[in-house]
VMD Tcl script that builds the backbone (N, CA, C; Angstrom):
set m [mol new atoms 270]
animate dup $m
set s [atomselect $m all]
$s set {name element resname resid chain x y z} {
  {N N UNK 1 A -1.411 24.892 16.937}
  {CA C UNK 1 A 0.099 25.429 17.022}
  {C C UNK 1 A 0.519 24.905 15.366}
  {N N UNK 2 A 1.484 25.734 14.330}
  {CA C UNK 2 A 2.157 25.087 13.548}
  {C C UNK 2 A 2.952 24.508 13.632}
  {N N UNK 3 A 3.218 23.661 12.274}
  {CA C UNK 3 A 4.660 22.865 12.079}
  {C C UNK 3 A 6.145 23.933 11.483}
  {N N UNK 4 A 6.908 23.444 12.050}
  {CA C UNK 4 A 8.065 24.081 11.921}
  {C C UNK 4 A 8.715 23.795 10.672}
  {N N UNK 5 A 8.989 24.367 9.886}
  {CA C UNK 5 A 9.447 24.977 8.075}
  {C C UNK 5 A 10.337 24.995 8.386}
  {N N UNK 6 A 11.954 24.146 8.303}
  {CA C UNK 6 A 13.159 24.643 8.452}
  {C C UNK 6 A 13.430 23.971 7.166}
  {N N UNK 7 A 14.562 24.511 6.286}
  {CA C UNK 7 A 15.950 23.916 5.191}
  {C C UNK 7 A 15.060 23.604 4.099}
  {N N UNK 8 A 13.704 24.317 3.958}
  {CA C UNK 8 A 13.006 23.138 2.291}
  {C C UNK 8 A 13.347 24.464 1.546}
  {N N UNK 9 A 13.453 25.514 1.766}
  {CA C UNK 9 A 13.163 27.007 0.480}
  {C C UNK 9 A 13.513 26.945 -0.576}
  {N N UNK 10 A 14.550 25.674 -1.294}
  {CA C UNK 10 A 14.584 25.704 -2.439}
  {C C UNK 10 A 13.998 24.771 -2.965}
  {N N UNK 11 A 12.905 23.312 -2.410}
  {CA C UNK 11 A 12.658 22.893 -2.747}
  {C C UNK 11 A 10.491 23.519 -2.514}
  {N N UNK 12 A 10.406 24.489 -2.017}
  {CA C UNK 12 A 9.222 25.035 -2.435}
  {C C UNK 12 A 9.048 25.852 -3.183}
  {N N UNK 13 A 9.822 26.698 -3.718}
  {CA C UNK 13 A 10.250 27.196 -4.466}
  {C C UNK 13 A 10.109 26.802 -5.873}
  {N N UNK 14 A 11.216 25.751 -5.869}
  {CA C UNK 14 A 10.278 25.099 -6.796}
  {C C UNK 14 A 9.169 24.065 -7.425}
  {N N UNK 15 A 8.853 24.170 -6.108}
  {CA C UNK 15 A 6.604 23.714 -6.400}
  {C C UNK 15 A 6.077 24.775 -6.656}
  {N N UNK 16 A 6.577 25.855 -6.060}
  {CA C UNK 16 A 5.884 27.027 -6.502}
  {C C UNK 16 A 5.417 27.809 -7.709}
  {N N UNK 17 A 6.864 27.427 -8.527}
  {CA C UNK 17 A 7.110 27.222 -10.157}
  {C C UNK 17 A 6.339 26.913 -10.603}
  {N N UNK 18 A 6.111 25.395 -10.140}
  {CA C UNK 18 A 5.173 23.989 -10.833}
  {C C UNK 18 A 3.719 24.428 -10.910}
  {N N UNK 19 A 3.395 25.031 -9.241}
  {CA C UNK 19 A 1.813 25.725 -9.226}
  {C C UNK 19 A 1.463 26.717 -9.785}
  {N N UNK 20 A 2.503 27.921 -10.320}
  {CA C UNK 20 A 1.976 28.614 -11.321}
  {C C UNK 20 A 1.925 27.765 -12.911}
  {N N UNK 21 A 3.241 27.739 -13.244}
  {CA C UNK 21 A 3.218 26.747 -14.583}
  {C C UNK 21 A 1.563 25.809 -14.680}
  {N N UNK 22 A 1.039 25.098 -13.132}
  {CA C UNK 22 A -0.145 24.258 -13.368}
  {C C UNK 22 A -1.335 25.738 -13.841}
  {N N UNK 23 A -1.519 26.595 -13.419}
  {CA C UNK 23 A -2.351 27.226 -13.120}
  {C C UNK 23 A -2.305 28.172 -14.292}
  {N N UNK 24 A -1.316 28.188 -15.063}
  {CA C UNK 24 A -1.566 29.257 -16.035}
  {C C UNK 24 A -1.459 27.927 -17.801}
  {N N UNK 25 A -2.228 26.449 -17.194}
  {CA C UNK 25 A -2.491 25.193 -18.338}
  {C C UNK 25 A -0.649 24.736 -18.674}
  {N N UNK 26 A 0.166 24.841 -18.134}
  {CA C UNK 26 A 1.201 23.473 -18.756}
  {C C UNK 26 A 1.418 22.988 -17.059}
  {N N UNK 27 A 0.772 21.936 -17.002}
  {CA C UNK 27 A 0.786 21.102 -15.981}
  {C C UNK 27 A 1.801 20.409 -15.692}
  {N N UNK 28 A 2.285 19.614 -14.956}
  {CA C UNK 28 A 3.288 18.699 -14.593}
  {C C UNK 28 A 3.329 17.851 -13.206}
  {N N UNK 29 A 4.110 17.282 -13.155}
  {CA C UNK 29 A 3.670 16.189 -11.853}
  {C C UNK 29 A 5.286 16.008 -11.103}
  {N N UNK 30 A 5.129 16.466 -9.710}
  {CA C UNK 30 A 6.364 16.645 -8.705}
  {C C UNK 30 A 5.999 15.235 -7.612}
  {N N UNK 31 A 7.413 14.899 -7.860}
  {CA C UNK 31 A 7.046 13.415 -7.239}
  {C C UNK 31 A 7.744 14.287 -5.859}
  {N N UNK 32 A 7.461 14.044 -4.438}
  {CA C UNK 32 A 7.863 14.208 -3.297}
  {C C UNK 32 A 8.455 12.990 -2.106}
  {N N UNK 33 A 10.126 12.234 -2.572}
  {CA C UNK 33 A 10.288 11.474 -1.376}
  {C C UNK 33 A 11.817 11.742 -0.344}
  {N N UNK 34 A 11.515 10.968 0.476}
  {CA C UNK 34 A 12.887 10.778 1.396}
  {C C UNK 34 A 12.144 10.585 2.589}
  {N N UNK 35 A 13.029 9.663 3.742}
  {CA C UNK 35 A 13.023 9.320 4.539}
  {C C UNK 35 A 12.097 9.166 5.516}
  {N N UNK 36 A 10.854 8.468 6.522}
  {CA C UNK 36 A 10.434 9.407 7.315}
  {C C UNK 36 A 10.303 10.374 7.985}
  {N N UNK 37 A 9.446 11.388 8.295}
  {CA C UNK 37 A 10.230 11.827 9.294}
  {C C UNK 37 A 10.533 12.901 9.101}
  {N N UNK 38 A 10.619 13.029 7.433}
  {CA C UNK 38 A 11.991 14.606 7.054}
  {C C UNK 38 A 11.339 15.382 6.579}
  {N N UNK 39 A 10.016 15.524 6.101}
  {CA C UNK 39 A 8.968 16.871 5.711}
  {C C UNK 39 A 8.037 16.770 4.616}
  {N N UNK 40 A 8.198 15.500 4.328}
  {CA C UNK 40 A 7.744 15.674 2.919}
  {C C UNK 40 A 6.460 15.499 2.989}
  {N N UNK 41 A 5.100 15.380 3.720}
  {CA C UNK 41 A 3.729 16.281 4.248}
  {C C UNK 41 A 3.674 16.982 4.613}
  {N N UNK 42 A 4.659 17.852 5.138}
  {CA C UNK 42 A 4.719 19.502 5.947}
  {C C UNK 42 A 4.239 20.336 4.240}
  {N N UNK 43 A 6.061 19.494 3.585}
  {CA C UNK 43 A 5.820 21.027 1.982}
  {C C UNK 43 A 5.059 20.465 1.788}
  {N N UNK 44 A 4.016 19.519 1.115}
  {CA C UNK 44 A 3.219 19.442 0.708}
  {C C UNK 44 A 2.013 20.179 0.950}
  {N N UNK 45 A 1.619 20.155 2.417}
  {CA C UNK 45 A 1.001 20.853 3.264}
  {C C UNK 45 A 0.913 22.364 2.647}
  {N N UNK 46 A 2.081 22.737 3.017}
  {CA C UNK 46 A 2.242 24.113 2.908}
  {C C UNK 46 A 2.192 24.377 1.152}
  {N N UNK 47 A 2.709 23.632 0.304}
  {CA C UNK 47 A 2.247 24.120 -1.110}
  {C C UNK 47 A 0.697 24.247 -1.254}
  {N N UNK 48 A -0.460 23.317 -0.837}
  {CA C UNK 48 A -1.478 22.634 -1.360}
  {C C UNK 48 A -1.965 24.410 -0.525}
  {N N UNK 49 A -1.786 24.947 0.764}
  {CA C UNK 49 A -1.825 26.265 1.788}
  {C C UNK 49 A -2.496 27.165 0.713}
  {N N UNK 50 A -1.177 27.235 -0.192}
  {CA C UNK 50 A -0.516 28.261 -0.917}
  {C C UNK 50 A -1.295 28.070 -2.377}
  {N N UNK 51 A -1.527 27.238 -2.650}
  {CA C UNK 51 A -2.719 26.536 -3.724}
  {C C UNK 51 A -4.137 27.123 -3.619}
  {N N UNK 52 A -4.682 26.360 -2.267}
  {CA C UNK 52 A -5.882 26.941 -2.043}
  {C C UNK 52 A -6.114 28.412 -2.151}
  {N N UNK 53 A -5.269 29.170 -1.407}
  {CA C UNK 53 A -5.570 30.543 -1.263}
  {C C UNK 53 A -5.254 31.911 -2.290}
  {N N UNK 54 A -4.634 30.370 -3.672}
  {CA C UNK 54 A -4.573 31.138 -5.249}
  {C C UNK 54 A -5.719 30.412 -5.600}
  {N N UNK 55 A -6.749 29.973 -5.410}
  {CA C UNK 55 A -7.799 29.355 -6.465}
  {C C UNK 55 A -7.825 28.149 -6.956}
  {N N UNK 56 A -6.502 27.242 -6.297}
  {CA C UNK 56 A -6.577 26.410 -6.996}
  {C C UNK 56 A -6.819 25.023 -5.940}
  {N N UNK 57 A -7.379 23.950 -6.499}
  {CA C UNK 57 A -7.564 22.849 -5.865}
  {C C UNK 57 A -6.443 21.510 -5.644}
  {N N UNK 58 A -6.188 21.219 -4.383}
  {CA C UNK 58 A -5.019 20.523 -4.828}
  {C C UNK 58 A -6.049 19.364 -4.625}
  {N N UNK 59 A -5.233 18.192 -4.931}
  {CA C UNK 59 A -5.811 16.907 -4.975}
  {C C UNK 59 A -4.897 15.832 -4.180}
  {N N UNK 60 A -5.143 14.917 -3.487}
  {CA C UNK 60 A -4.543 14.180 -2.361}
  {C C UNK 60 A -4.608 12.789 -2.808}
  {N N UNK 61 A -3.345 11.590 -2.833}
  {CA C UNK 61 A -3.339 10.671 -2.423}
  {C C UNK 61 A -1.703 10.064 -2.462}
  {N N UNK 62 A -2.300 9.100 -1.096}
  {CA C UNK 62 A -1.309 8.393 -0.564}
  {C C UNK 62 A -0.516 6.959 -0.951}
  {N N UNK 63 A -0.068 6.594 -0.866}
  {CA C UNK 63 A 1.058 5.298 -0.866}
  {C C UNK 63 A 1.234 4.677 0.836}
  {N N UNK 64 A 0.975 3.636 0.383}
  {CA C UNK 64 A 1.534 2.831 1.988}
  {C C UNK 64 A 2.275 1.763 1.286}
  {N N UNK 65 A 3.224 1.504 2.455}
  {CA C UNK 65 A 4.211 0.399 2.284}
  {C C UNK 65 A 3.474 -1.252 1.542}
  {N N UNK 66 A 3.703 -1.866 1.662}
  {CA C UNK 66 A 3.007 -2.880 1.224}
  {C C UNK 66 A 2.029 -3.018 -0.315}
  {N N UNK 67 A 0.650 -3.932 0.079}
  {CA C UNK 67 A -0.113 -4.333 -1.136}
  {C C UNK 67 A -0.735 -3.390 -1.586}
  {N N UNK 68 A -1.008 -2.653 -2.217}
  {CA C UNK 68 A -2.698 -1.894 -2.504}
  {C C UNK 68 A -2.473 -1.505 -4.569}
  {N N UNK 69 A -3.954 -1.473 -4.686}
  {CA C UNK 69 A -4.253 -1.866 -6.172}
  {C C UNK 69 A -3.546 -0.830 -6.379}
  {N N UNK 70 A -3.296 -1.486 -8.191}
  {CA C UNK 70 A -2.870 -0.482 -8.884}
  {C C UNK 70 A -3.556 0.917 -9.070}
  {N N UNK 71 A -2.962 2.039 -8.973}
  {CA C UNK 71 A -2.957 3.048 -9.515}
  {C C UNK 71 A -3.521 3.567 -8.383}
  {N N UNK 72 A -3.917 3.233 -7.289}
  {CA C UNK 72 A -4.909 3.542 -5.892}
  {C C UNK 72 A -4.308 5.574 -5.518}
  {N N UNK 73 A -3.017 5.992 -5.784}
  {CA C UNK 73 A -2.787 7.065 -4.828}
  {C C UNK 73 A -3.727 8.294 -6.295}
  {N N UNK 74 A -4.385 7.524 -7.468}
  {CA C UNK 74 A -4.446 8.008 -8.156}
  {C C UNK 74 A -6.235 7.752 -8.118}
  {N N UNK 75 A -6.597 7.137 -8.689}
  {CA C UNK 75 A -7.953 6.966 -7.623}
  {C C UNK 75 A -8.670 7.274 -6.597}
  {N N UNK 76 A -7.804 7.481 -5.639}
  {CA C UNK 76 A -8.240 8.506 -4.367}
  {C C UNK 76 A -8.181 9.812 -5.376}
  {N N UNK 77 A -6.496 10.522 -5.562}
  {CA C UNK 77 A -7.545 11.747 -6.292}
  {C C UNK 77 A -9.056 11.933 -7.208}
  {N N UNK 78 A -8.897 11.255 -8.416}
  {CA C UNK 78 A -9.703 11.137 -9.042}
  {C C UNK 78 A -11.687 11.040 -8.045}
  {N N UNK 79 A -11.320 10.316 -7.372}
  {CA C UNK 79 A -12.765 9.991 -6.064}
  {C C UNK 79 A -12.950 11.173 -5.796}
  {N N UNK 80 A -11.604 12.388 -5.071}
  {CA C UNK 80 A -11.833 13.931 -4.295}
  {C C UNK 80 A -12.294 14.396 -5.452}
  {N N UNK 81 A -11.545 14.468 -6.926}
  {CA C UNK 81 A -12.391 15.680 -7.120}
  {C C UNK 81 A -13.959 15.550 -8.047}
  {N N UNK 82 A -14.045 13.663 -8.219}
  {CA C UNK 82 A -15.427 13.899 -8.569}
  {C C UNK 82 A -16.252 14.258 -6.781}
  {N N UNK 83 A -15.943 14.268 -5.914}
  {CA C UNK 83 A -16.785 14.529 -4.862}
  {C C UNK 83 A -17.021 16.490 -5.208}
  {N N UNK 84 A -15.610 16.883 -5.476}
  {CA C UNK 84 A -15.751 18.136 -5.075}
  {C C UNK 84 A -16.272 18.799 -5.845}
  {N N UNK 85 A -16.752 17.686 -7.131}
  {CA C UNK 85 A -17.252 18.701 -8.168}
  {C C UNK 85 A -18.682 18.386 -7.927}
  {N N UNK 86 A -19.108 17.154 -7.224}
  {CA C UNK 86 A -21.004 16.730 -7.414}
  {C C UNK 86 A -20.748 18.070 -6.194}
  {N N UNK 87 A -20.307 17.761 -5.079}
  {CA C UNK 87 A -20.734 19.135 -4.053}
  {C C UNK 87 A -20.891 20.502 -4.355}
  {N N UNK 88 A -19.964 21.154 -5.485}
  {CA C UNK 88 A -19.995 22.519 -5.072}
  {C C UNK 88 A -21.300 22.934 -6.572}
  {N N UNK 89 A -21.522 24.386 -6.096}
  {CA C UNK 89 A -22.659 25.029 -6.014}
  {C C UNK 89 A -22.475 25.151 -7.796}
  {N N UNK 90 A -23.431 25.034 -8.645}
  {CA C UNK 90 A -23.492 25.134 -9.852}
  {C C UNK 90 A -24.346 26.118 -10.575}
}
mol reanalyze $m
mol bondsrecalc $m
mol representation Tube
mol addrep $m
């Protein structure tokens, strides 16, 4: 079953533009925020699917409420990238 995706056309358009810029070598950063259940993960997954189809490897970092080591989401993304590079055929 697919997730319902309603009311995020403007946000997705902006993220797609950022993806195009990144693919062209002009990186940036988008922070998706909002109340729980508002669709942040669905929006990010939709962009990640489009990125994957265009040959870009998305990286994921997650935060949680409470205590976490400094830069935790960044560490998770870098570990994921390292695993991807290690496992890719040479």
